[in-house]
C-alpha positions in Angstrom: 346.5 146.0 249.1 345.8 146.9 245.5 342.7 146.0 243.6 343.0 143.7 240.5 342.5 145.6 237.3 342.0 143.8 234.0 341.8 140.1 233.1 344.0 137.2 233.8 345.9 135.3 231.1 343.6 132.2 231.5 340.5 134.3 231.0 341.8 135.9 227.8 342.9 132.5 226.4 339.4 131.1 227.2 337.7 133.9 225.3 340.1 133.5 222.3 339.4 129.7 222.3 335.6 130.3 222.4 335.8 132.8 219.6 337.9 130.4 217.5 335.4 127.6 217.8 332.5 130.0 216.9 334.5 131.3 213.9 335.2 127.7 212.7 331.5 126.8 212.9 330.5 130.0 211.1 333.1 129.3 208.3 331.8 125.8 207.8 328.2 126.9 207.4 329.3 129.8 205.2 331.2 127.5 202.8 328.1 125.3 202.5 325.9 128.3 201.8 328.4 129.6 199.2 328.4 126.2 197.4 324.6 126.0 197.5 324.4 129.5 196.0 326.8 128.6 193.1 324.9 125.4 192.4 321.6 127.3 192.3 323.1 129.9 189.9 324.4 127.1 187.6 321.0 125.4 187.5 319.3 128.7 186.8 321.6 129.3 183.8 320.8 125.8 182.5 317.1 126.5 182.9 317.4 129.8 180.9 319.3 128.0 178.2 316.7 125.2 177.9 314.0 127.8 177.7 315.8 129.6 174.9 316.2 126.3 173.0 312.5 125.3 173.2 310.9 128.7 172.9 313.0 129.9 170.0 312.8 126.4 168.5 316.4 126.7 167.2 319.4 124.4 166.9 320.6 123.5 170.4 324.2 123.8 169.5 323.9 127.4 168.2 321.6 128.4 171.2 324.0 127.0 173.9 326.9 128.9 172.5 324.8 132.1 172.9 323.3 131.4 176.3 323.6 134.1 178.9 325.7 133.2 181.9 325.7 134.5 185.4 328.8 135.7 187.1 329.7 132.3 188.5 329.2 130.2 185.3 332.3 129.9 183.2 330.8 127.8 180.4 327.6 125.9 179.4 328.3 122.7 177.4 325.9 120.7 175.3 326.5 117.1 176.2 323.7 115.5 174.2 320.7 116.6 172.1 318.5 113.6 172.4 317.8 113.6 175.4 318.9 117.2 176.0 321.8 117.2 178.4 323.5 120.4 179.4 326.5 120.9 181.7 327.3 124.2 183.5 330.8 124.7 184.8 332.1 127.1 187.5 335.4 127.4 189.3 334.1 125.3 192.3 332.4 122.5 190.3 329.8 121.7 187.7 326.2 120.8 187.3 324.8 118.4 184.7 321.1 118.5 183.9 318.9 116.2 181.8 315.7 117.8 180.4 312.8 115.4 180.2 310.5 116.5 177.4 307.6 114.4 178.6 307.3 116.1 182.0 309.1 119.3 181.0 311.4 118.9 184.0 315.1 119.1 184.7 317.0 116.4 186.6 320.3 117.7 187.9 323.4 116.3 189.4 326.3 118.3 190.8 330.0 117.6 191.5 330.1 119.5 194.7 
């Protein structure tokens, strides 16, 4: 009688199914991580823009058009000057922030 060499079909299918489930879970968490990273980059760009507006004490419209953008930010839009509302847009979504001059804080909402 010959010894069995290798794996059965059922064992191989079981391993492939387990790997598929693990890959699905990993992709889910990676996509959440990616969106959180994009959101953080957009908020950072808005913070830099607000800093430029108040430190340089310039016209908000001119400053927003010259704001530096990270690789994920497509555009920064001035929504309102009083209160200061800025919107940063990327390919995955956008973040809108309102700057409160009394507390010097940003309150942000995102679309993703």
